[in-house]
N, CA and C atoms as a LAMMPS dump frame, in Angstrom:
ITEM: TIMESTEP
0
ITEM: NUMBER OF ATOMS
537
ITEM: BOX BOUNDS ff ff ff
-5.0000000000000000e+02 5.0000000000000000e+02
-5.0000000000000000e+02 5.0000000000000000e+02
-5.0000000000000000e+02 5.0000000000000000e+02
ITEM: ATOMS id mol type element x y z
1 1 1 N 6.775 -22.571 -9.808
2 1 2 C 4.944 -22.261 -10.214
3 1 3 C 4.426 -21.264 -9.096
4 2 1 N 4.797 -20.237 -8.357
5 2 2 C 4.901 -19.618 -7.732
6 2 3 C 4.899 -18.03 -8.179
7 3 1 N 5.147 -18.431 -9.69
8 3 2 C 5.538 -17.171 -10.756
9 3 3 C 4.71 -16.45 -10.995
10 4 1 N 3.164 -17.523 -10.753
11 4 2 C 2.101 -16.628 -11.095
12 4 3 C 1.58 -15.674 -10.421
13 5 1 N 1.606 -15.67 -9.331
14 5 2 C 1.147 -14.527 -8.464
15 5 3 C 2.073 -13.699 -8.186
16 6 1 N 3.172 -13.353 -8.532
17 6 2 C 4.288 -12.522 -8.935
18 6 3 C 4.179 -11.978 -10.386
19 7 1 N 3.861 -12.923 -11.82
20 7 2 C 3.471 -12.421 -12.897
21 7 3 C 2.602 -11.159 -12.537
22 8 1 N 1.281 -11.469 -11.744
23 8 2 C 0.575 -10.565 -11.777
24 8 3 C 0.475 -9.303 -10.864
25 9 1 N 1.29 -9.435 -9.694
26 9 2 C 1.546 -8.555 -8.859
27 9 3 C 2.217 -7.402 -9.059
28 10 1 N 3.128 -7.778 -9.849
29 10 2 C 4.517 -7.004 -10.449
30 10 3 C 3.788 -5.944 -11.099
31 11 1 N 3.077 -6.011 -11.81
32 11 2 C 2.533 -5.249 -13.122
33 11 3 C 1.158 -4.076 -12.187
34 12 1 N 0.322 -5.069 -11.332
35 12 2 C -0.249 -3.968 -10.36
36 12 3 C 0.272 -3.223 -9.603
37 13 1 N 1.709 -3.497 -9.329
38 13 2 C 2.756 -2.633 -8.12
39 13 3 C 2.823 -1.699 -9.054
40 14 1 N 3.306 -1.348 -10.511
41 14 2 C 4.541 -0.742 -10.902
42 14 3 C 2.853 0.395 -11.208
43 15 1 N 1.464 -0.261 -11.623
44 15 2 C 0.762 0.709 -11.974
45 15 3 C 0.088 1.401 -11.018
46 16 1 N 0.013 1.041 -9.591
47 16 2 C -0.633 1.803 -8.47
48 16 3 C 0.505 2.136 -8.048
49 17 1 N 1.885 2.009 -8.172
50 17 2 C 2.818 3.228 -7.836
51 17 3 C 2.922 4.372 -8.746
52 18 1 N 2.689 4.426 -10.066
53 18 2 C 2.51 5.553 -10.97
54 18 3 C 0.702 6.277 -10.836
55 19 1 N 0.012 5.44 -10.298
56 19 2 C -1.255 6.476 -9.852
57 19 3 C -0.634 6.957 -8.424
58 20 1 N -0.155 6.45 -7.849
59 20 2 C -0.105 7.28 -6.322
60 20 3 C 0.751 8.413 -6.758
61 21 1 N 1.36 8.498 -7.45
62 21 2 C 2.496 9.596 -7.624
63 21 3 C 1.769 10.557 -8.548
64 22 1 N 0.501 10.408 -9.737
65 22 2 C -0.194 11.395 -9.942
66 22 3 C -1.237 11.937 -8.718
67 23 1 N -1.724 10.815 -8.056
68 23 2 C -2.628 11.235 -6.867
69 23 3 C -1.593 12.391 -5.92
70 24 1 N -0.566 11.865 -5.595
71 24 2 C 0.401 13.037 -4.834
72 24 3 C 0.287 14.659 -5.474
73 25 1 N 0.752 14.308 -6.662
74 25 2 C 0.857 15.608 -7.688
75 25 3 C -0.33 16.368 -7.755
76 26 1 N -1.412 15.783 -7.688
77 26 2 C -2.697 16.551 -7.707
78 26 3 C -3.186 17.273 -6.727
79 27 1 N -2.997 16.214 -5.36
80 27 2 C -3.442 16.267 -4.408
81 27 3 C -2.745 17.688 -3.853
82 28 1 N -1.224 17.948 -4.163
83 28 2 C -0.219 18.71 -3.569
84 28 3 C -0.826 20.04 -4.077
85 29 1 N -1.21 20.12 -5.494
86 29 2 C -1.647 21.321 -6.167
87 29 3 C -2.443 21.451 -5.325
88 30 1 N -3.601 20.914 -5.53
89 30 2 C -5.011 21.204 -5.143
90 30 3 C -4.867 21.763 -3.111
91 31 1 N -4.116 21.165 -2.68
92 31 2 C -3.785 21.425 -0.971
93 31 3 C -3.192 22.831 -1.109
94 32 1 N -2.253 23.143 -2.002
95 32 2 C -2.035 24.599 -1.869
96 32 3 C -2.858 25.37 -2.292
97 33 1 N -3.738 25.127 -3.477
98 33 2 C -4.149 26.311 -3.793
99 33 3 C -5.387 26.18 -2.967
100 34 1 N -5.741 25.635 -2.466
101 34 2 C -6.873 25.238 -1.063
102 34 3 C -6.483 26.348 0.408
103 35 1 N -5.442 26.006 0.428
104 35 2 C -4.626 26.55 2.022
105 35 3 C -4.217 28.185 1.485
106 36 1 N -3.708 28.5 0.092
107 36 2 C -4.068 30.012 -0.406
108 36 3 C -5.294 30.731 -0.506
109 37 1 N -6.374 30 -0.494
110 37 2 C -7.379 30.255 -0.374
111 37 3 C -8.083 30.979 -1.758
112 38 1 N -7.212 30.195 -3.101
113 38 2 C -7.091 30.185 -4.069
114 38 3 C -8.22 29.087 -4.895
115 39 1 N -9.835 29.13 -4.272
116 39 2 C -10.402 28.013 -4.626
117 39 3 C -11.275 28.606 -6.159
118 40 1 N -11.064 29.883 -6.122
119 40 2 C -11.83 30.77 -7.396
120 40 3 C -10.932 30.312 -8.38
121 41 1 N -9.791 29.576 -8.66
122 41 2 C -9.259 29.194 -9.879
123 41 3 C -9.648 28.206 -10.62
124 42 1 N -9.709 28.385 -12.049
125 42 2 C -10.676 27.53 -13.045
126 42 3 C -10.641 26.416 -12.734
127 43 1 N -9.615 25.792 -12.373
128 43 2 C -9.472 24.198 -12.557
129 43 3 C -9.447 23.812 -10.635
130 44 1 N -9.988 24.737 -9.687
131 44 2 C -9.696 24.312 -8.363
132 44 3 C -11.235 24.038 -8.098
133 45 1 N -11.99 25.243 -7.704
134 45 2 C -13.374 24.674 -7.098
135 45 3 C -13.441 24.266 -5.791
136 46 1 N -14.695 23.4 -5.828
137 46 2 C -14.758 22.595 -4.355
138 46 3 C -15.644 23.45 -3.592
139 47 1 N -15.808 22.564 -2.461
140 47 2 C -16.874 22.377 -1.511
141 47 3 C -16.679 22.239 0.168
142 48 1 N -17.502 22.149 0.945
143 48 2 C -16.921 21.926 2.157
144 48 3 C -16.38 20.618 2.461
145 49 1 N -16.388 19.88 1.726
146 49 2 C -15.381 18.357 2.23
147 49 3 C -14.286 18.301 1.594
148 50 1 N -13.877 19.625 0.654
149 50 2 C -13.02 19.478 -0.199
150 50 3 C -11.45 19.204 0.478
151 51 1 N -11.22 20.006 1.983
152 51 2 C -10.268 20.082 2.608
153 51 3 C -10.074 18.77 3.084
154 52 1 N -10.731 17.807 3.565
155 52 2 C -10.851 16.568 4.288
156 52 3 C -10.497 15.735 3.119
157 53 1 N -10.717 16.244 2.173
158 53 2 C -10.551 14.75 0.433
159 53 3 C -9.434 15.055 0.206
160 54 1 N -8.747 16.206 0.568
161 54 2 C -7.761 16.455 0.014
162 54 3 C -6.492 15.996 1.464
163 55 1 N -6.834 16.198 2.381
164 55 2 C -6.327 15.7 3.483
165 55 3 C -5.63 14.329 3.262
166 56 1 N -6.729 13.322 3.18
167 56 2 C -6.429 11.74 3.297
168 56 3 C -6.445 11.44 1.966
169 57 1 N -6.117 12.231 0.708
170 57 2 C -5.834 12.02 -0.505
171 57 3 C -4.208 11.96 -0.255
172 58 1 N -3.411 12.644 0.262
173 58 2 C -2.03 13.147 -0.178
174 58 3 C -1.471 12.191 0.859
175 59 1 N -2.443 12.123 2.103
176 59 2 C -2.192 11.187 3.087
177 59 3 C -1.749 9.415 2.673
178 60 1 N -3.052 9.669 1.732
179 60 2 C -2.901 7.787 1.134
180 60 3 C -2.107 8.027 0.053
181 61 1 N -1.726 8.587 -0.883
182 61 2 C -0.813 8.722 -1.965
183 61 3 C 0.657 8.663 -1.26
184 62 1 N 1.032 9.466 -0.038
185 62 2 C 2.148 9.233 0.383
186 62 3 C 2.664 8.092 1.193
187 63 1 N 1.367 7.587 1.418
188 63 2 C 1.747 6.248 2.272
189 63 3 C 1.573 4.796 1.217
190 64 1 N 1.059 5.159 0.215
191 64 2 C 0.665 4.291 -0.689
192 64 3 C 2.267 4.086 -1.868
193 65 1 N 3.073 5.621 -1.963
194 65 2 C 4.319 5.07 -2.475
195 65 3 C 5.303 4.211 -1.386
196 66 1 N 5.291 4.797 -0.384
197 66 2 C 6.323 3.873 0.387
198 66 3 C 5.893 2.485 0.763
199 67 1 N 4.512 2.286 0.356
200 67 2 C 4.06 0.648 0.212
201 67 3 C 4.423 -0.023 -0.498
202 68 1 N 4.27 0.802 -1.73
203 68 2 C 5.164 0.252 -3.232
204 68 3 C 6.467 0.036 -3.33
205 69 1 N 7.466 0.442 -2.622
206 69 2 C 8.806 0.288 -2.264
207 69 3 C 9.104 -1.016 -1.822
208 70 1 N 8.364 -0.882 -0.42
209 70 2 C 8.325 -2.272 0.34
210 70 3 C 7.829 -3.514 -0.34
211 71 1 N 6.77 -3.117 -1.155
212 71 2 C 6.048 -4.242 -2.19
213 71 3 C 7.366 -4.663 -3.307
214 72 1 N 7.93 -3.399 -3.875
215 72 2 C 8.812 -3.933 -4.824
216 72 3 C 10.03 -4.873 -4.142
217 73 1 N 10.323 -4.638 -3.563
218 73 2 C 11.512 -5.47 -2.408
219 73 3 C 10.879 -6.917 -2.203
220 74 1 N 9.665 -7.2 -1.965
221 74 2 C 9.22 -8.447 -1.668
222 74 3 C 8.841 -8.949 -3.104
223 75 1 N 8.283 -8.142 -4.2
224 75 2 C 8.267 -9.02 -5.452
225 75 3 C 9.402 -9.35 -5.947
226 76 1 N 10.704 -8.796 -5.609
227 76 2 C 11.733 -9.319 -5.868
228 76 3 C 12.193 -10.728 -5.164
229 77 1 N 12.263 -10.456 -3.89
230 77 2 C 12.366 -12.152 -2.943
231 77 3 C 11.295 -13.117 -2.934
232 78 1 N 10.324 -12.376 -3.298
233 78 2 C 9.164 -13.455 -3.032
234 78 3 C 9.424 -14.527 -2.191
235 79 1 N 9.142 -13.987 -1.13
236 79 2 C 9.571 -14.822 0.411
237 79 3 C 8.766 -14.621 1.443
238 80 1 N 8.425 -15.827 2.478
239 80 2 C 7.362 -15.289 3.338
240 80 3 C 7.742 -14.986 4.052
241 81 1 N 9.266 -14.614 4.762
242 81 2 C 9.372 -13.1 5.51
243 81 3 C 9.284 -11.789 4.737
244 82 1 N 9.5 -11.463 3.298
245 82 2 C 9.299 -10.69 2.826
246 82 3 C 7.999 -10.264 2.923
247 83 1 N 7.113 -10.911 2.994
248 83 2 C 5.477 -10.924 2.576
249 83 3 C 4.908 -9.805 3.412
250 84 1 N 5.519 -10.276 4.833
251 84 2 C 4.804 -9.763 6.257
252 84 3 C 4.885 -8.31 6.049
253 85 1 N 5.881 -7.524 5.806
254 85 2 C 6.448 -6.442 5.675
255 85 3 C 5.512 -5.275 4.479
256 86 1 N 5.511 -6.417 3.335
257 86 2 C 4.861 -5.789 2.227
258 86 3 C 3.16 -5.997 2.138
259 87 1 N 3.223 -6.923 2.905
260 87 2 C 1.427 -7.137 2.973
261 87 3 C 1.061 -6.105 4.624
262 88 1 N 1.581 -6.137 5.452
263 88 2 C 1.248 -4.841 6.33
264 88 3 C 1.092 -3.602 6.019
265 89 1 N 2.425 -2.803 5.105
266 89 2 C 2.189 -1.706 4.754
267 89 3 C 0.75 -1.846 3.652
268 90 1 N 0.782 -2.452 2.578
269 90 2 C 0.138 -2.307 1.411
270 90 3 C -1.585 -2.162 2.278
271 91 1 N -1.756 -3.193 3.255
272 91 2 C -3.198 -3.046 4.178
273 91 3 C -3.392 -1.53 4.452
274 92 1 N -2.366 -0.967 5.082
275 92 2 C -2.327 0.612 5.699
276 92 3 C -2.799 1.384 4.546
277 93 1 N -1.558 1.373 3.498
278 93 2 C -2.085 2.12 2.232
279 93 3 C -3.394 2.195 1.732
280 94 1 N -4.001 0.532 2.064
281 94 2 C -5.594 0.288 1.448
282 94 3 C -6.506 1.108 2.219
283 95 1 N -6.168 0.703 3.685
284 95 2 C -6.879 1.831 4.705
285 95 3 C -7.199 3.022 4.315
286 96 1 N -6.1 3.727 4.003
287 96 2 C -6.003 5.169 3.622
288 96 3 C -6.793 5.648 2.558
289 97 1 N -6.589 4.759 1.629
290 97 2 C -6.963 5.356 0.509
291 97 3 C -8.704 4.82 0.755
292 98 1 N -8.994 3.948 1.252
293 98 2 C -10.671 3.626 1.396
294 98 3 C -10.912 5.074 2.163
295 99 1 N -10.241 5.649 3.188
296 99 2 C -10.787 6.663 3.719
297 99 3 C -11.311 7.852 2.821
298 100 1 N -10.108 7.942 1.726
299 100 2 C -10.143 8.61 0.559
300 100 3 C -11.404 8.415 -0.031
301 101 1 N -11.31 7.468 -0.232
302 101 2 C -12.929 7.063 -1.343
303 101 3 C -13.964 7.351 -0.445
304 102 1 N -13.784 7.011 0.738
305 102 2 C -15.389 7.548 1.197
306 102 3 C -15.502 9.282 1.287
307 103 1 N -14.332 9.914 1.416
308 103 2 C -14.407 11.589 1.438
309 103 3 C -14.47 11.628 -0.347
310 104 1 N -14.227 11.101 -0.793
311 104 2 C -14.474 11.503 -2.238
312 104 3 C -15.474 11.265 -2.739
313 105 1 N -16.432 10.041 -2.044
314 105 2 C -17.883 9.82 -2.262
315 105 3 C -18.786 10.928 -1.905
316 106 1 N -18.345 11.376 -0.643
317 106 2 C -19.18 12.579 -0.288
318 106 3 C -18.709 13.849 -1.183
319 107 1 N -17.711 14.036 -1.409
320 107 2 C -17.319 15.097 -1.958
321 107 3 C -17.997 15.284 -2.874
322 108 1 N -18.619 14.023 -4.252
323 108 2 C -19.388 14.131 -5.368
324 108 3 C -20.509 14.183 -4.753
325 109 1 N -20.915 13.471 -3.504
326 109 2 C -21.88 13.735 -2.894
327 109 3 C -22.715 15.085 -2.636
328 110 1 N -21.644 16.158 -2.131
329 110 2 C -21.941 17.348 -1.779
330 110 3 C -22.849 18.451 -3.177
331 111 1 N -21.925 17.851 -4.007
332 111 2 C -21.986 19.083 -5.195
333 111 3 C -21.261 20.331 -5.349
334 112 1 N -21.844 20.78 -5.824
335 112 2 C -21.15 22.405 -6.401
336 112 3 C -20.105 22.446 -7.408
337 113 1 N -19.609 23.239 -7.765
338 113 2 C -18.528 22.904 -8.731
339 113 3 C -17.338 22.781 -8.101
340 114 1 N -17.069 21.724 -9.048
341 114 2 C -15.124 21.134 -8.921
342 114 3 C -14.968 21.253 -9.942
343 115 1 N -13.335 21.883 -9.69
344 115 2 C -12.625 22.175 -11.174
345 115 3 C -12.264 20.514 -11.389
346 116 1 N -11.536 20.565 -12.553
347 116 2 C -10.992 19.361 -13.428
348 116 3 C -10.139 18.801 -12.612
349 117 1 N -9.17 18.979 -11.632
350 117 2 C -8.13 18.856 -11.33
351 117 3 C -8.747 17.639 -10.26
352 118 1 N -9.51 18.837 -9.536
353 118 2 C -10.505 17.556 -8.339
354 118 3 C -11.193 16.825 -8.565
355 119 1 N -11.599 16.491 -10.322
356 119 2 C -12.8 15.482 -10.534
357 119 3 C -11.458 14.517 -10.799
358 120 1 N -10.591 14.932 -11.475
359 120 2 C -9.438 13.749 -11.563
360 120 3 C -8.717 13.095 -10.703
361 121 1 N -8.711 13.732 -9.487
362 121 2 C -8.15 13.26 -8.018
363 121 3 C -9.327 12.445 -7.804
364 122 1 N -10.54 12.537 -7.686
365 122 2 C -11.476 11.902 -7.47
366 122 3 C -11.796 10.297 -8.039
367 123 1 N -11.778 10.667 -9.19
368 123 2 C -11.293 9.519 -10.41
369 123 3 C -10.208 8.52 -10.247
370 124 1 N -9.363 9.367 -9.462
371 124 2 C -7.953 8.463 -9.634
372 124 3 C -8.117 8.114 -8.204
373 125 1 N -8.665 8.36 -6.988
374 125 2 C -8.774 7.609 -5.525
375 125 3 C -9.892 6.511 -6.023
376 126 1 N -11.069 6.815 -6.566
377 126 2 C -11.894 5.666 -6.826
378 126 3 C -11.069 4.713 -7.562
379 127 1 N -10.572 4.844 -8.459
380 127 2 C -9.529 3.564 -9.175
381 127 3 C -8.568 3.052 -8.033
382 128 1 N -8.022 3.902 -7.69
383 128 2 C -6.688 3.138 -6.795
384 128 3 C -7.391 2.267 -5.416
385 129 1 N -8.601 2.536 -5.085
386 129 2 C -9.062 1.901 -4.282
387 129 3 C -8.871 0.31 -4.801
388 130 1 N -9.898 0.192 -5.463
389 130 2 C -10.321 -1.209 -6.25
390 130 3 C -8.736 -1.678 -6.616
391 131 1 N -7.964 -0.817 -7.098
392 131 2 C -6.996 -2.08 -7.51
393 131 3 C -5.937 -1.984 -6.173
394 132 1 N -5.694 -1.585 -5.77
395 132 2 C -4.917 -1.301 -3.917
396 132 3 C -5.402 -2.966 -3.403
397 133 1 N -6.83 -2.852 -3.592
398 133 2 C -7.438 -4.098 -2.8
399 133 3 C -7.145 -5.302 -3.306
400 134 1 N -7.166 -4.952 -5.07
401 134 2 C -6.615 -6.622 -5.669
402 134 3 C -5.101 -6.699 -5.55
403 135 1 N -4.186 -5.771 -5.415
404 135 2 C -2.935 -5.898 -4.974
405 135 3 C -3.085 -6.389 -3.604
406 136 1 N -3.549 -6.368 -2.483
407 136 2 C -3.498 -6.802 -1.053
408 136 3 C -3.828 -8.168 -1.566
409 137 1 N -5.21 -8.901 -2.374
410 137 2 C -5.369 -9.737 -2.205
411 137 3 C -4.647 -10.731 -3.237
412 138 1 N -3.879 -10.347 -3.991
413 138 2 C -2.751 -11.169 -4.174
414 138 3 C -1.433 -11.645 -3.779
415 139 1 N -0.92 -10.536 -3.005
416 139 2 C 0.331 -10.186 -1.72
417 139 3 C -0.343 -11.922 -0.886
418 140 1 N -1.808 -12.044 -0.805
419 140 2 C -2.199 -13.036 0.424
420 140 3 C -2.589 -14.56 -0.561
421 141 1 N -2.724 -14.375 -1.965
422 141 2 C -3.104 -15.445 -2.468
423 141 3 C -2.342 -16.757 -2.189
424 142 1 N -1.295 -16.505 -1.745
425 142 2 C -0.621 -17.955 -0.766
426 142 3 C -0.885 -18.437 0.247
427 143 1 N -1.96 -18.444 0.729
428 143 2 C -2.583 -18.82 1.728
429 143 3 C -3.656 -19.797 1.498
430 144 1 N -3.991 -19.333 -0.082
431 144 2 C -4.511 -20.98 -0.096
432 144 3 C -3.8 -21.977 -1.258
433 145 1 N -3.109 -21.186 -1.992
434 145 2 C -1.961 -22.236 -2.491
435 145 3 C -0.453 -21.869 -2.738
436 146 1 N 0.395 -22.492 -2.749
437 146 2 C 1.681 -22.09 -3.207
438 146 3 C 1.57 -22.032 -4.248
439 147 1 N 0.558 -22.403 -5.2
440 147 2 C 0.971 -21.823 -6.68
441 147 3 C 1.223 -20.232 -6.953
442 148 1 N 0.252 -19.726 -6.006
443 148 2 C 0.213 -18.442 -6.352
444 148 3 C 0.762 -17.218 -5.765
445 149 1 N 1.899 -18.155 -4.455
446 149 2 C 2.934 -17.428 -3.86
447 149 3 C 3.548 -17.963 -2.747
448 150 1 N 4.268 -17.417 -1.866
449 150 2 C 4.806 -17.612 -0.548
450 150 3 C 3.29 -17.948 -0.031
451 151 1 N 3.685 -18.843 1.144
452 151 2 C 2.522 -19.373 2.138
453 151 3 C 3.091 -18.729 3.598
454 152 1 N 2.162 -19.033 4.336
455 152 2 C 2.27 -18.748 5.657
456 152 3 C 2.709 -20.189 6.446
457 153 1 N 3.001 -21.16 5.45
458 153 2 C 3.168 -22.274 6.378
459 153 3 C 4.565 -23.22 5.831
460 154 1 N 5.236 -22.395 5.33
461 154 2 C 6.683 -22.897 5.05
462 154 3 C 7.2 -23.761 6.279
463 155 1 N 7.59 -24.894 5.602
464 155 2 C 8.11 -25.976 6.809
465 155 3 C 9.279 -25.372 7.444
466 156 1 N 10.074 -24.762 6.154
467 156 2 C 11.758 -24.525 6.972
468 156 3 C 11.871 -23.43 7.879
469 157 1 N 10.574 -22.991 7.776
470 157 2 C 10.378 -21.33 8.26
471 157 3 C 10.265 -21.116 9.766
472 158 1 N 10.728 -20.974 10.743
473 158 2 C 10.202 -20.823 12.54
474 158 3 C 9.445 -21.93 12.721
475 159 1 N 9.845 -23.069 12.415
476 159 2 C 9.432 -24.661 13.096
477 159 3 C 10.525 -25.256 12.863
478 160 1 N 10.817 -25.796 14.41
479 160 2 C 12.085 -26.866 14.16
480 160 3 C 11.877 -27.899 15.465
481 161 1 N 11.967 -28.975 14.769
482 161 2 C 11.693 -30.114 15.665
483 161 3 C 12.486 -30.331 17.074
484 162 1 N 11.799 -31.145 18.481
485 162 2 C 12.82 -31.053 19.743
486 162 3 C 14.28 -30.955 19.563
487 163 1 N 14.569 -32.144 18.745
488 163 2 C 16.019 -32.146 18.538
489 163 3 C 16.963 -31.307 17.607
490 164 1 N 16.324 -30.19 17.245
491 164 2 C 16.795 -29.505 16.472
492 164 3 C 17.343 -28.373 16.783
493 165 1 N 17.729 -27.893 18.033
494 165 2 C 18.102 -27.088 18.533
495 165 3 C 19.911 -26.906 18.415
496 166 1 N 19.72 -25.469 18.02
497 166 2 C 21.266 -24.89 17.822
498 166 3 C 22.46 -25.388 18.84
499 167 1 N 23.433 -26.112 18.622
500 167 2 C 24.206 -26.028 19.808
501 167 3 C 25.741 -26.052 19.469
502 168 1 N 26.344 -25.227 20.303
503 168 2 C 27.381 -24.361 20.243
504 168 3 C 28.915 -25.798 19.815
505 169 1 N 29.275 -25.309 18.979
506 169 2 C 30.401 -26.165 18.659
507 169 3 C 31.48 -26.558 19.785
508 170 1 N 31.68 -25.856 20.654
509 170 2 C 32.685 -26.276 22.228
510 170 3 C 32.016 -26.617 23.008
511 171 1 N 30.949 -26.757 22.923
512 171 2 C 29.934 -28.078 23.862
513 171 3 C 29.403 -27.078 24.242
514 172 1 N 29.084 -27.56 26.174
515 172 2 C 27.896 -26.357 26.678
516 172 3 C 28.252 -24.942 27.554
517 173 1 N 29.998 -25.186 27.131
518 173 2 C 30.222 -23.804 28
519 173 3 C 30.703 -22.914 26.769
520 174 1 N 30.42 -21.724 27.071
521 174 2 C 30.417 -20.507 25.972
522 174 3 C 31.441 -19.744 26.713
523 175 1 N 32.517 -19.522 25.713
524 175 2 C 33.638 -18.723 26.406
525 175 3 C 33.481 -17.284 26.627
526 176 1 N 34.255 -16.742 27.691
527 176 2 C 33.71 -15.348 27.998
528 176 3 C 32.334 -15.044 28.709
529 177 1 N 31.676 -16.025 29.183
530 177 2 C 30.588 -15.733 29.943
531 177 3 C 30.992 -15.804 31.521
532 178 1 N 30.226 -15.001 32.234
533 178 2 C 30.393 -15.097 33.735
534 178 3 C 29.151 -15.336 33.996
535 179 1 N 29.104 -16.068 35.308
536 179 2 C 27.774 -16.702 36.089
537 179 3 C 27.958 -15.914 37.164
């Protein structure tokens, strides 16, 4: 029954991975032109917020791609112990994407002439902010019901009864130990 969350999160993971690669490509091209001082290129342009926007866009894309790799491992195993890794990296990727989203909004608000590559990059960052947030919410949907995914209250994970302590087969003495 836990396949409901998995069936929704898996396509969103691959969509976000594909979009993060596009953002990485456009941000890399634009930051290379910006560093070289070629802002007069027909598809570049920019304003005072361009350097900040490009820096956070490339950072969000790199962290987002790595986050999707750990998310893919979690989708494959779909267990509570892999949820911690996937959830924490997805939160960090979303936070950086949200910062890039803020700079994209400021970049649009400042105005001026911006090339088509910068406008595409702004659009992808805005879309990724919301799809990444949806992905994070889907990862943690198991908190509300085990129908949607692995929860945090698995009975067999990390909880032992007082008499369930593991005991050595040899008894109380451990071979090779010194006191």
